[in-house]
FIKOLZA-1660 file (N, C-alpha, C; in steps of 0.1 Angstrom, whole numbers, plus 5000, padded with zeros to 4 digits):
% residues 76
   i   px   py   pz ch aa at
   1 3294 3128 3844  A  M  N
   1 3301 3146 3850  A  M CA
   1 3302 3147 3863  A  M  C
   2 3313 3154 3866  A  S  N
   2 3314 3158 3878  A  S CA
   2 3306 3169 3885  A  S  C
   3 3314 3171 3901  A  K  N
   3 3313 3179 3906  A  K CA
   3 3314 3193 3901  A  K  C
   4 3308 3207 3903  A  E  N
   4 3314 3219 3897  A  E CA
   4 3325 3218 3910  A  E  C
   5 3333 3232 3912  A  Y  N
   5 3340 3237 3924  A  Y CA
   5 3342 3251 3919  A  Y  C
   6 3329 3255 3920  A  N  N
   6 3334 3273 3916  A  N CA
   6 3338 3284 3926  A  N  C
   7 3346 3287 3921  A  G  N
   7 3354 3300 3928  A  G CA
   7 3374 3290 3935  A  G  C
   8 3371 3287 3926  A  L  N
   8 3388 3282 3928  A  L CA
   8 3396 3287 3924  A  L  C
   9 3404 3292 3930  A  E  N
   9 3415 3298 3931  A  E CA
   9 3428 3291 3927  A  E  C
  10 3427 3293 3909  A  I  N
  10 3440 3289 3901  A  I CA
  10 3452 3295 3908  A  I  C
  11 3461 3284 3912  A  L  N
  11 3472 3291 3911  A  L CA
  11 3490 3285 3897  A  L  C
  12 3483 3277 3896  A  D  N
  12 3492 3270 3884  A  D CA
  12 3486 3256 3882  A  D  C
  13 3482 3256 3865  A  R  N
  13 3474 3246 3863  A  R CA
  13 3482 3233 3856  A  R  C
  14 3496 3236 3858  A  V  N
  14 3505 3224 3853  A  V CA
  14 3505 3209 3859  A  V  C
  15 3499 3205 3854  A  G  N
  15 3496 3193 3865  A  G CA
  15 3488 3184 3863  A  G  C
  16 3470 3193 3863  A  G  N
  16 3458 3193 3865  A  G CA
  16 3451 3180 3856  A  G  C
  17 3459 3174 3849  A  G  N
  17 3455 3166 3838  A  G CA
  17 3457 3156 3841  A  G  C
  18 3476 3151 3846  A  D  N
  18 3482 3144 3852  A  D CA
  18 3469 3140 3866  A  D  C
  19 3465 3153 3876  A  S  N
  19 3466 3144 3889  A  S CA
  19 3444 3145 3884  A  S  C
  20 3442 3148 3875  A  F  N
  20 3428 3143 3872  A  F CA
  20 3428 3128 3870  A  F  C
  21 3438 3123 3863  A  A  N
  21 3439 3103 3855  A  A CA
  21 3442 3098 3867  A  A  C
  22 3450 3103 3874  A  S  N
  22 3455 3094 3887  A  S CA
  22 3437 3093 3897  A  S  C
  23 3435 3102 3901  A  G  N
  23 3427 3100 3904  A  G CA
  23 3410 3095 3900  A  G  C
  24 3408 3095 3887  A  L  N
  24 3403 3086 3880  A  L CA
  24 3407 3072 3879  A  L  C
  25 3421 3072 3883  A  V  N
  25 3422 3055 3881  A  V CA
  25 3421 3049 3897  A  V  C
  26 3426 3061 3906  A  Y  N
  26 3421 3056 3916  A  Y CA
  26 3409 3050 3916  A  Y  C
  27 3394 3060 3915  A  G  N
  27 3387 3053 3919  A  G CA
  27 3383 3047 3910  A  G  C
  28 3386 3039 3897  A  L  N
  28 3381 3032 3893  A  L CA
  28 3385 3017 3900  A  L  C
  29 3398 3018 3904  A  M  N
  29 3406 3002 3909  A  M CA
  29 3402 3004 3921  A  M  C
  30 3397 3014 3926  A  T  N
  30 3387 3010 3946  A  T CA
  30 3377 3004 3943  A  T  C
  31 3368 3013 3933  A  Y  N
  31 3353 3012 3937  A  Y CA
  31 3346 3007 3923  A  Y  C
  32 3353 3006 3910  A  E  N
  32 3345 3004 3901  A  E CA
  32 3334 3004 3901  A  E  C
  33 3335 3022 3902  A  D  N
  33 3320 3032 3893  A  D CA
  33 3323 3041 3889  A  D  C
  34 3320 3042 3881  A  A  N
  34 3332 3053 3872  A  A CA
  34 3320 3065 3878  A  A  C
  35 3314 3067 3879  A  E  N
  35 3312 3082 3885  A  E CA
  35 3318 3088 3893  A  E  C
  36 3321 3080 3906  A  K  N
  36 3327 3079 3913  A  K CA
  36 3338 3085 3911  A  K  C
  37 3349 3077 3901  A  A  N
  37 3362 3074 3897  A  A CA
  37 3362 3089 3892  A  A  C
  38 3352 3094 3883  A  V  N
  38 3354 3105 3880  A  V CA
  38 3355 3116 3888  A  V  C
  39 3351 3121 3900  A  N  N
  39 3344 3124 3909  A  N CA
  39 3361 3126 3921  A  N  C
  40 3368 3111 3921  A  Y  N
  40 3377 3113 3922  A  Y CA
  40 3388 3128 3916  A  Y  C
  41 3394 3119 3904  A  G  N
  41 3398 3133 3895  A  G CA
  41 3397 3146 3894  A  G  C
  42 3384 3145 3894  A  A  N
  42 3375 3162 3897  A  A CA
  42 3382 3171 3908  A  A  C
  43 3384 3163 3914  A  A  N
  43 3386 3174 3933  A  A CA
  43 3402 3165 3930  A  A  C
  44 3410 3157 3927  A  H  N
  44 3424 3155 3928  A  H CA
  44 3427 3166 3920  A  H  C
  45 3420 3168 3906  A  G  N
  45 3428 3178 3898  A  G CA
  45 3425 3192 3902  A  G  C
  46 3414 3190 3908  A  A  N
  46 3410 3204 3914  A  A CA
  46 3425 3207 3923  A  A  C
  47 3422 3202 3934  A  L  N
  47 3433 3201 3948  A  L CA
  47 3448 3205 3939  A  L  C
  48 3452 3204 3926  A  A  N
  48 3466 3203 3921  A  A CA
  48 3465 3216 3913  A  A  C
  49 3457 3221 3907  A  M  N
  49 3457 3233 3905  A  M CA
  49 3455 3246 3913  A  M  C
  50 3454 3239 3929  A  T  N
  50 3455 3251 3937  A  T CA
  50 3475 3252 3943  A  T  C
  51 3479 3246 3943  A  T  N
  51 3493 3246 3947  A  T CA
  51 3502 3249 3932  A  T  C
  52 3516 3253 3937  A  P  N
  52 3521 3254 3925  A  P CA
  52 3527 3240 3922  A  P  C
  53 3535 3241 3914  A  G  N
  53 3547 3234 3905  A  G CA
  53 3536 3223 3897  A  G  C
  54 3536 3210 3891  A  D  N
  54 3532 3196 3888  A  D CA
  54 3530 3186 3893  A  D  C
  55 3534 3186 3909  A  T  N
  55 3534 3177 3914  A  T CA
  55 3521 3173 3928  A  T  C
  56 3511 3170 3925  A  S  N
  56 3503 3170 3940  A  S CA
  56 3508 3165 3948  A  S  C
  57 3507 3165 3961  A  M  N
  57 3513 3164 3974  A  M CA
  57 3495 3162 3983  A  M  C
  58 3481 3158 3976  A  A  N
  58 3472 3157 3984  A  A CA
  58 3470 3149 3990  A  A  C
  59 3464 3147 4003  A  S  N
  59 3463 3134 4007  A  S CA
  59 3450 3129 3999  A  S  C
  60 3447 3112 4000  A  L  N
  60 3434 3110 4001  A  L CA
  60 3419 3118 4012  A  L  C
  61 3428 3116 4021  A  E  N
  61 3417 3123 4035  A  E CA
  61 3413 3139 4024  A  E  C
  62 3422 3147 4021  A  E  N
  62 3426 3159 4012  A  E CA
  62 3413 3156 3999  A  E  C
  63 3408 3147 3993  A  V  N
  63 3407 3153 3977  A  V CA
  63 3394 3142 3981  A  V  C
  64 3391 3132 3991  A  E  N
  64 3374 3131 3999  A  E CA
  64 3371 3137 4004  A  E  C
  65 3374 3154 4015  A  G  N
  65 3370 3161 4017  A  G CA
  65 3368 3174 4006  A  G  C
  66 3374 3174 3995  A  V  N
  66 3370 3182 3982  A  V CA
  66 3352 3174 3980  A  V  C
  67 3358 3162 3974  A  M  N
  67 3345 3159 3971  A  M CA
  67 3331 3161 3984  A  M  C
  68 3336 3161 3998  A  G  N
  68 3324 3161 3999  A  G CA
  68 3319 3174 4009  A  G  C
  69 3325 3181 3997  A  G  N
  69 3326 3202 3999  A  G CA
  69 3331 3209 4006  A  G  C
  70 3338 3206 4012  A  A  N
  70 3356 3213 4023  A  A CA
  70 3359 3223 4016  A  A  C
  71 3357 3223 4000  A  G  N
  71 3361 3237 3995  A  G CA
  71 3377 3230 3984  A  G  C
  72 3381 3234 3976  A  A  N
  72 3393 3227 3971  A  A CA
  72 3407 3235 3969  A  A  C
  73 3413 3237 3987  A  R  N
  73 3421 3241 3986  A  R CA
  73 3429 3232 3994  A  R  C
  74 3442 3236 3994  A  V  N
  74 3452 3219 4002  A  V CA
  74 3456 3229 4015  A  V  C
  75 3450 3217 4028  A  K  N
  75 3447 3225 4042  A  K CA
  75 3467 3216 4044  A  K  C
  76 3475 3225 4051  A  R  N
  76 3492 3225 4049  A  R CA
  76 3497 3225 4067  A  R  C
% end
């Protein structure tokens, strides 16, 4: 189970699943830890839904910030 991201302002849900999958794969390939991988996926998916369109331009730093409690908003 991943962390929850309450109060998430969803602008566009398109691409959220793909972003989750890419974060999950990154986590599995980098850490070989299923729980950590799910959290990478959830954080990347959350960030993707806070921006319009189907392509996430979130950086690894932003994803890890969300995982650490920085909030699910892309900072540009």
